[in-house]
C-alpha positions as CSV (number, residue, x, y, z in Angstrom):
1,M,-46.1,21.5,-27.3
2,T,-44.9,24.8,-25.8
3,G,-45.5,23.5,-22.4
4,I,-43.5,20.5,-23.0
5,L,-40.6,22.6,-24.6
6,L,-40.5,24.9,-21.4
7,H,-40.4,22.1,-19.2
8,L,-37.4,20.7,-21.2
9,S,-35.7,24.1,-21.1
10,D,-36.1,24.1,-17.3
11,L,-34.7,20.6,-17.0
12,V,-31.8,21.6,-19.2
13,T,-31.3,24.8,-17.2
14,V,-31.3,22.9,-13.8
15,T,-29.1,20.0,-15.0
16,L,-26.6,22.3,-16.3
17,L,-26.7,24.3,-12.8
18,I,-26.0,21.1,-11.1
19,L,-23.2,20.1,-13.3
20,S,-21.7,23.7,-12.8
21,L,-22.0,23.4,-9.1
22,L,-20.3,19.9,-9.2
23,F,-17.6,21.1,-11.6
24,S,-17.0,24.4,-9.2
25,A,-16.8,22.0,-6.0
26,G,-14.6,19.6,-7.7
27,L,-12.2,22.2,-8.9
28,I,-11.8,23.8,-5.5
29,I,-11.5,20.3,-3.6
30,I,-8.6,19.4,-5.9
31,F,-7.0,22.7,-5.4
32,L,-7.1,22.2,-1.5
33,S,-5.9,18.6,-1.9
34,S,-3.0,19.5,-4.2
35,L,-2.0,22.4,-1.8
36,E,-2.1,19.9,1.1
37,D,0.2,17.5,-1.2
38,C,2.7,20.0,-1.5
39,F,2.7,20.5,2.6
40,I,4.0,16.9,2.6
41,D,6.5,17.6,0.0
42,L,7.7,20.6,2.2
43,L,8.1,18.5,5.1
44,W,10.0,15.8,3.2
45,L,12.1,18.4,1.8
46,S,13.1,20.1,5.2
47,A,13.8,16.7,6.6
48,Q,16.4,16.3,3.8
49,L,18.0,19.7,4.4
50,T,18.2,19.3,8.0
51,G,19.3,15.7,8.1
52,V,16.4,14.6,10.4
53,R,16.0,10.9,9.5
54,Q,14.8,7.4,10.8
55,N,17.1,5.5,8.8
56,S,19.7,4.5,11.0
57,L,21.1,1.4,13.0
58,E,23.4,1.1,16.0
59,A,26.8,0.3,14.6
60,G,28.2,-3.3,15.0
61,E,27.1,-6.9,14.9
62,A,24.3,-8.1,16.8
63,E,23.7,-11.6,18.2
64,E,21.4,-13.6,16.1
65,R,18.1,-13.9,18.2
66,P,15.2,-16.2,17.5
67,L,12.9,-14.5,14.8
68,A,9.6,-15.8,13.5
69,V,8.3,-15.1,10.1
70,L,4.5,-15.4,9.6
71,V,3.2,-16.4,6.2
72,P,-0.5,-16.5,5.8
73,A,-1.4,-18.7,2.8
74,W,-4.6,-19.1,1.2
75,Q,-4.8,-20.8,-2.1
76,E,-1.1,-20.2,-2.6
77,A,0.1,-23.6,-3.9
78,E,1.7,-22.2,-6.8
79,V,3.9,-19.6,-5.5
80,L,4.5,-20.7,-1.8
81,P,7.3,-23.2,-2.3
82,Q,9.4,-20.8,-4.5
83,S,9.0,-17.8,-2.2
84,L,10.1,-20.0,1.0
85,A,12.8,-21.5,-1.0
86,H,14.1,-18.1,-1.8
87,L,14.0,-17.2,1.7
88,L,15.4,-20.1,3.1
89,T,18.4,-20.0,0.7
90,T,19.3,-16.6,0.4
91,A,18.7,-15.3,4.0
92,R,22.1,-14.4,5.5
93,Y,20.6,-15.2,9.0
94,Q,20.3,-18.6,10.6
95,N,18.2,-18.3,13.6
96,F,14.6,-18.2,12.3
97,R,11.5,-20.3,11.8
98,V,8.8,-19.6,9.2
99,F,5.1,-20.2,10.3
100,V,2.9,-20.9,7.4
101,G,-0.7,-20.3,7.9
102,V,-3.1,-22.8,5.9
103,Y,-6.6,-23.8,6.1
104,P,-8.1,-27.3,6.4
105,N,-10.1,-26.8,3.0
106,D,-7.3,-25.8,1.2
107,P,-5.4,-29.1,0.6
108,A,-3.0,-27.9,-2.3
109,T,-1.3,-25.0,0.0
110,Q,-1.4,-27.6,2.8
111,T,0.6,-30.2,0.7
112,A,2.8,-27.4,-0.8
113,A,3.8,-26.0,2.7
114,R,4.3,-29.8,4.2
115,Q,6.4,-30.7,1.2
116,V,8.8,-27.6,2.1
117,A,8.7,-28.4,5.7
118,Q,9.9,-31.9,5.0
119,Q,12.8,-30.5,3.3
120,D,13.8,-27.8,5.6
121,P,12.6,-28.1,9.4
122,R,12.6,-24.3,9.8
123,V,9.4,-24.4,8.0
124,I,6.5,-25.0,10.5
125,P,2.9,-25.2,8.9
126,I,0.0,-24.2,11.0
127,V,-3.5,-25.1,10.2
128,N,-6.1,-22.6,11.0
129,P,-8.8,-24.3,13.0
130,R,-11.5,-22.5,10.9
131,A,-12.2,-23.1,7.4
132,G,-10.9,-20.4,4.8
133,A,-10.9,-18.0,3.8
134,T,-11.7,-16.2,6.8
135,C,-9.5,-12.9,6.9
136,K,-5.7,-12.5,7.0
137,A,-5.8,-11.2,10.5
138,D,-7.6,-14.3,11.7
139,C,-4.7,-16.3,9.8
140,L,-2.2,-14.2,11.5
141,N,-3.8,-14.7,15.1
142,A,-3.8,-18.6,14.4
143,M,-0.1,-18.5,13.4
144,L,0.9,-16.5,16.4
145,Q,-0.7,-18.7,18.6
146,G,1.0,-21.8,17.0
147,A,4.2,-19.7,17.3
148,L,3.8,-19.3,21.1
149,A,2.8,-23.0,21.5
150,W,6.0,-24.0,19.5
151,E,8.1,-21.7,21.9
152,K,6.9,-23.6,24.8
153,L,7.8,-26.8,23.1
154,Q,11.2,-25.7,22.5
155,Q,11.7,-23.7,25.7
156,T,12.7,-20.6,23.6
157,Q,11.3,-17.0,23.0
158,F,11.2,-15.3,19.6
159,A,12.8,-11.7,19.7
160,G,10.3,-10.6,17.0
161,F,7.7,-11.6,14.8
162,I,7.7,-10.6,11.2
163,L,5.0,-10.5,8.4
164,Q,5.5,-11.7,4.9
165,D,3.2,-13.0,2.3
166,A,3.4,-16.0,0.1
167,E,4.7,-14.3,-2.9
168,D,7.5,-11.9,-1.6
169,V,11.0,-11.8,-2.4
170,A,12.7,-10.9,0.9
171,H,16.1,-9.4,0.7
172,P,18.9,-11.5,2.2
173,D,20.0,-9.0,4.8
174,A,16.2,-8.2,5.9
175,L,16.3,-10.7,8.9
176,A,19.5,-9.3,10.0
177,C,18.3,-5.8,9.8
178,F,14.9,-6.8,11.8
179,N,17.2,-8.4,14.5
180,R,19.3,-5.2,15.1
181,A,16.5,-2.8,14.6
182,L,14.2,-4.7,17.2
183,L,16.9,-4.4,20.0
184,H,15.8,-0.6,20.2
185,H,12.3,-0.5,18.4
186,D,9.0,-1.9,19.0
187,L,7.7,-1.9,15.4
188,V,10.2,-1.9,12.3
189,Q,9.2,-1.4,8.7
190,L,11.1,-1.8,5.6
191,P,10.2,-0.5,2.2
192,V,8.1,-2.5,-0.3
193,V,9.4,-2.3,-3.8
194,P,7.2,-3.6,-6.9
195,L,9.4,-5.5,-9.2
196,I,10.0,-4.2,-12.6
197,R,7.8,-5.5,-15.2
198,R,7.9,-5.2,-18.9
199,W,7.0,-1.6,-20.4
200,T,3.6,-2.7,-21.8
201,A,2.3,-3.6,-18.2
202,C,1.2,-0.4,-17.0
203,I,-1.4,-1.7,-14.7
204,G,1.2,-3.8,-12.8
205,G,3.9,-1.0,-13.3
206,H,1.9,1.9,-11.8
207,Y,2.6,0.3,-8.3
208,M,6.3,0.8,-9.1
209,D,5.6,4.8,-9.2
210,E,3.2,4.7,-6.6
211,F,5.3,2.6,-3.9
212,A,8.5,4.7,-5.0
213,E,6.6,7.9,-4.0
214,M,4.9,6.5,-0.8
215,H,7.9,4.7,0.8
216,G,10.2,7.3,-0.4
217,K,8.5,10.3,0.7
218,E,5.1,9.9,2.4
219,V,5.7,6.9,5.1
220,P,9.1,8.5,6.4
221,V,7.7,12.0,6.7
222,R,4.6,10.3,8.6
223,A,7.1,8.3,10.8
224,L,9.1,11.5,11.6
225,I,5.8,13.8,12.4
226,T,3.9,11.4,14.4
227,G,6.1,8.5,15.5
228,I,3.5,6.1,13.8
229,V,4.6,3.9,11.0
230,P,1.5,2.4,9.5
231,G,2.1,-1.3,8.5
232,S,2.5,-2.7,4.9
233,G,1.2,-6.1,5.7
234,V,4.9,-7.3,4.6
235,A,8.2,-6.5,5.7
236,T,7.0,-5.4,9.2
237,A,8.5,-6.8,12.2
238,Y,7.0,-6.5,15.8
239,A,8.6,-6.9,19.1
240,R,7.4,-10.0,21.0
241,H,6.0,-8.0,24.0
242,V,4.2,-5.6,21.5
243,L,1.9,-8.7,20.0
244,L,1.5,-10.2,23.4
245,A,0.2,-6.8,24.7
246,A,-2.1,-6.7,21.8
247,Q,-3.1,-10.1,22.6
248,E,-4.1,-9.5,26.1
249,K,-6.4,-6.5,25.1
250,G,-8.9,-9.2,23.7
251,G,-9.6,-11.1,20.5
252,G,-6.1,-11.6,19.4
253,A,-3.3,-9.5,18.4
254,F,-4.7,-8.6,14.8
255,N,-8.1,-6.9,14.4
256,T,-10.4,-9.4,12.6
257,D,-13.0,-6.8,11.8
258,T,-10.7,-4.9,9.3
259,L,-9.2,-5.6,5.9
260,T,-6.0,-3.9,6.9
261,E,-5.1,-5.3,10.1
262,D,-1.5,-4.0,9.7
263,Y,-2.5,-0.4,9.5
264,D,-5.1,-0.7,12.4
265,L,-2.4,-2.5,14.3
266,S,0.3,0.4,14.1
267,Y,-2.4,2.9,15.5
268,R,-3.6,0.8,18.2
269,L,-0.3,0.2,19.2
270,A,0.7,3.9,19.4
271,E,0.8,3.8,23.1
272,L,1.9,0.1,23.6
273,A,4.7,0.5,21.0
274,P,5.8,4.2,20.7
275,R,9.2,3.2,19.3
276,Q,8.1,2.8,15.6
277,V,10.7,3.2,12.8
278,F,10.7,3.1,9.0
279,L,14.1,2.1,7.9
280,R,15.5,2.6,4.2
281,L,19.1,1.2,4.2
282,S,21.4,-0.1,1.6
283,G,22.7,-3.7,1.8
284,S,26.5,-4.3,2.2
285,R,26.1,-7.0,-0.6
286,C,23.9,-7.3,-3.7
287,S,21.4,-10.0,-4.1
288,A,21.8,-9.8,-7.9
289,P,24.9,-9.7,-10.2
290,T,25.3,-5.8,-10.0
291,R,28.0,-3.6,-8.5
292,R,25.8,-1.0,-7.0
293,S,24.1,-1.3,-3.4
294,D,20.5,-2.3,-3.2
295,L,17.9,-1.3,-0.8
296,I,17.0,-3.6,1.8
297,A,13.3,-4.1,1.0
298,T,10.6,-6.8,0.4
299,C,10.0,-7.0,-3.3
300,E,7.0,-8.4,-5.2
301,L,4.9,-8.7,-8.5
302,F,1.8,-6.7,-8.2
303,P,-1.4,-7.5,-10.1
304,H,-1.1,-6.7,-13.9
305,R,-4.6,-7.3,-14.6
306,L,-7.4,-4.6,-14.2
307,R,-9.6,-6.8,-12.2
308,N,-7.1,-7.9,-9.8
309,A,-5.7,-4.6,-9.4
310,V,-9.0,-3.3,-8.8
311,R,-10.0,-5.8,-6.0
312,Q,-6.5,-5.4,-4.2
313,K,-6.8,-1.7,-4.0
314,A,-10.5,-1.7,-3.2
315,R,-9.5,-3.9,-0.2
316,W,-6.9,-1.4,0.9
317,I,-9.5,1.7,0.5
318,V,-12.2,-0.4,2.6
319,G,-9.6,-1.1,5.4
320,I,-7.6,2.4,5.5
321,S,-10.3,4.8,4.6
322,F,-13.8,3.4,5.4
323,Q,-13.1,0.8,8.3
324,G,-10.2,3.2,9.7
325,W,-12.7,6.1,10.1
326,A,-15.4,3.9,11.6
327,Q,-13.1,2.2,14.0
328,L,-9.9,4.5,14.8
329,G,-12.1,7.5,14.6
330,W,-9.9,10.9,14.7
331,R,-8.2,10.2,18.1
332,G,-4.6,11.0,18.5
333,S,-2.6,14.3,18.2
334,L,-3.3,17.0,15.8
335,M,-0.8,15.5,13.3
336,T,-1.9,12.1,13.8
337,R,-5.5,13.4,12.8
338,Y,-4.1,15.3,9.9
339,F,-2.5,12.0,8.5
340,Y,-6.0,10.4,9.0
341,L,-7.5,13.0,6.8
342,R,-4.9,12.0,4.2
343,D,-5.7,8.5,4.5
344,R,-9.6,9.3,4.0
345,K,-9.6,12.1,1.6
346,I,-9.8,9.6,-1.4
347,I,-13.4,9.2,-0.5
348,L,-14.2,12.7,-1.7
349,C,-11.1,13.5,-3.8
350,G,-11.6,10.4,-5.9
351,H,-14.9,11.5,-7.3
352,A,-13.8,15.2,-7.3
353,S,-11.0,14.4,-9.7
354,L,-13.3,12.4,-12.3
355,I,-15.9,15.4,-12.2
356,S,-12.9,17.9,-12.5
357,C,-11.6,15.9,-15.6
358,F,-14.8,15.6,-17.4
359,G,-15.6,19.2,-16.8
360,L,-12.4,20.3,-18.3
361,L,-13.1,18.1,-21.2
362,Y,-16.5,19.3,-21.7
363,S,-15.3,23.0,-21.5
364,L,-12.6,22.1,-24.4
365,V,-15.3,20.7,-26.5
366,Q,-17.6,23.7,-25.9
367,L,-14.9,26.0,-27.2
368,L,-14.9,24.3,-30.5
369,P,-16.7,26.0,-33.3
370,P,-20.4,24.5,-33.8
371,G,-20.5,21.5,-36.1
372,S,-16.9,20.3,-35.3
373,F,-18.4,17.4,-33.3
374,I,-21.8,18.4,-32.6
375,P,-24.4,20.4,-34.6
376,F,-25.4,22.8,-31.6
377,V,-23.7,25.1,-29.4
378,L,-23.0,23.8,-25.7
379,P,-23.5,26.0,-22.7
380,P,-20.6,26.8,-20.7
381,L,-20.3,25.3,-17.3
382,L,-18.6,28.4,-16.0
383,E,-19.0,31.8,-17.3
384,K,-15.9,33.5,-19.1
385,G,-14.1,35.4,-16.4
386,N,-15.3,33.3,-13.5
387,P,-12.2,33.2,-11.0
388,L,-12.6,29.4,-11.0
389,W,-11.0,29.2,-14.3
390,Q,-8.0,30.6,-12.7
391,V,-8.2,27.7,-10.1
392,A,-8.4,25.2,-13.1
393,I,-5.2,26.4,-14.5
394,I,-3.5,25.9,-11.1
395,N,-4.8,22.6,-10.9
396,I,-3.2,21.6,-14.0
397,A,0.1,23.3,-12.8
398,F,-0.1,21.1,-9.7
399,L,-0.8,18.1,-11.8
400,L,2.4,18.8,-13.7
401,Y,4.3,19.3,-10.5
402,R,2.8,16.0,-9.2
403,L,4.0,14.4,-12.5
404,L,7.7,15.7,-11.7
405,V,7.7,14.6,-8.1
406,R,6.7,11.0,-9.4
407,H,9.4,11.0,-11.9
408,I,12.0,12.0,-9.2
409,C,11.0,9.2,-6.8
410,A,10.8,6.7,-9.6
411,G,14.0,7.6,-11.1
412,F,16.0,7.2,-7.8
413,L,14.6,4.0,-7.3
414,Y,14.5,2.3,-10.5
415,G,16.8,4.4,-12.7
416,W,16.2,6.6,-15.8
417,Q,15.1,3.8,-18.0
418,Q,11.6,3.8,-16.3
419,L,11.0,7.5,-16.6
420,P,9.2,7.6,-20.1
421,L,6.5,5.4,-18.8
422,V,5.6,7.5,-15.5
423,V,3.0,9.6,-17.3
424,P,1.1,6.7,-19.0
425,R,1.3,4.7,-15.6
426,Y,0.1,7.7,-13.8
427,F,-3.2,8.1,-15.7
428,V,-3.6,4.1,-15.7
429,G,-3.2,4.3,-11.9
430,A,-5.8,7.1,-11.6
431,L,-8.3,4.9,-13.4
432,V,-7.7,1.8,-11.2
433,N,-7.9,3.9,-8.0
434,Y,-11.3,5.4,-9.1
435,L,-12.7,1.9,-10.1
436,A,-11.3,0.6,-6.7
437,L,-13.0,3.5,-4.9
438,C,-16.2,2.7,-6.5
439,R,-16.0,-1.1,-5.5
440,A,-15.0,-0.1,-2.1
441,T,-17.9,2.1,-1.5
442,R,-20.1,-0.6,-2.8
443,M,-18.5,-3.4,-0.4
444,F,-18.7,-1.1,2.5
445,L,-22.2,0.2,2.0
446,L,-23.4,-3.4,1.6
447,H,-21.6,-4.6,4.8
448,K,-23.4,-1.7,6.6
449,L,-26.7,-2.4,5.4
450,T,-26.8,-6.2,5.5
451,G,-24.5,-6.5,8.4
452,K,-22.5,-9.2,6.4
453,P,-18.8,-9.2,7.2
454,I,-16.4,-8.4,4.3
455,G,-14.3,-11.4,3.6
456,W,-11.0,-12.0,2.5
457,D,-11.2,-10.7,-1.1
458,K,-7.6,-11.6,-1.9
459,T,-6.0,-11.6,-5.4
460,S,-3.9,-14.2,-7.3
461,H,-0.2,-13.8,-7.1
462,D,2.8,-14.6,-9.0
463,F,6.4,-15.1,-8.4
464,P,9.2,-13.9,-10.4
465,A,10.5,-17.2,-11.4
466,V,7.1,-18.2,-13.0
467,A,5.8,-15.0,-13.9
468,G,6.7,-15.7,-17.6
469,G,8.4,-13.4,-20.1
470,R,11.2,-11.4,-19.4
471,Q,13.3,-12.3,-16.5
472,T,12.4,-9.7,-13.7
473,V,14.9,-7.4,-12.3
474,I,15.1,-7.7,-8.7
475,S,18.2,-5.5,-7.9
476,I,17.2,-1.7,-7.5
477,R,18.9,1.5,-7.1
478,P,19.3,2.6,-3.4
479,V,16.7,5.6,-2.4
480,F,19.0,6.8,0.6
481,E,22.6,6.4,1.4
482,G,23.4,4.5,4.6
483,T,24.5,0.9,5.4
484,A,22.8,-1.5,7.5
């Protein structure tokens, strides 16, 4: 009996030592990550103070050149007609065509696309020769081939190709903005803005705060520092020669071996398309009954169910962090590699955040008098006076600072009414991101072990007109001054 107790005591000691090491490592990793986040904030602040920005276009009107909008659609019969109708009726631009990529084994979406095409000849369905779902990159490559074939038939050439999704709400001035920007740039990215949801929808609402910070601060800084704008999958325009050059390098313009072909293409085109720009401009007229200027952006409703949000973000993590590391490596300038590190640190920091949170909760419970919750005394993870407790306090201060920054970004974009929801949405987003990290890790490891390709694990979508509940607000507060 004494031997068993000794073995149990040794097991408890070893377990406590492992937990203590994990807690210590988690605190240090989160501290370093938080410092690195502050570096981005300093870069953004210095850009604001010095007036160094990318959000500018040449003054004056530009002739309307032909533009092609590429809309991949797999099982999008419910939202596709409404999205296309919105684009066709609200766009303040006439010289464009919409190529809709559908699959031979998705008759509902085919029918929806063809019905819209019968009503408006600017819509041209392209049937993928392969059964779906393959992947978004494969669908885009098929649409690009269809658009180039249409060019030959019509004896014309598109000045640019624009990526949109079937559920997007495009800004009326977006096409005109692309037309002007492509005169001087090879790749143009407009902001992506999640539409406002009701206050109870924290899962769908947390995208609002994340994109407000990402496209309000992170991507503009990255564009200024590296000259590379990672594509967002929508509201992205490529000059014609860029996609043709990418296509000539083999296999198709878009990489079918990644789930984030837009992100991948931006980095692969760094030499072919050095003139990349992220534009955040205010429209001259509003698309909703309001007197304030609105941001020229693509709006959409992001998933509001936990399962769908986790699937979507897992797809992003697989493509950007795992496949980006495996395929793009660490090539490029020092700052390019630094932003690679930012894109991939979630692989480590996601687990470190969870360990740190549980370690702090354990330490709080351990400080309570015996008998409050448990009948025995819990051993401490860190001894009293350990310097890492100072690190833990600093990490809490960093968290409060990060929440302040998130409030500022969300407030500028959506107004003060959304500020009370930022904190609960932040922690809901942390949960979604960690579950997505776990799913992404499993997906990538299975892919490596079995060799089975990772398919198009897409999520279902809503369009504001059929989303139900309160009417969604599309007009938003501008982030930057400036006119298109």
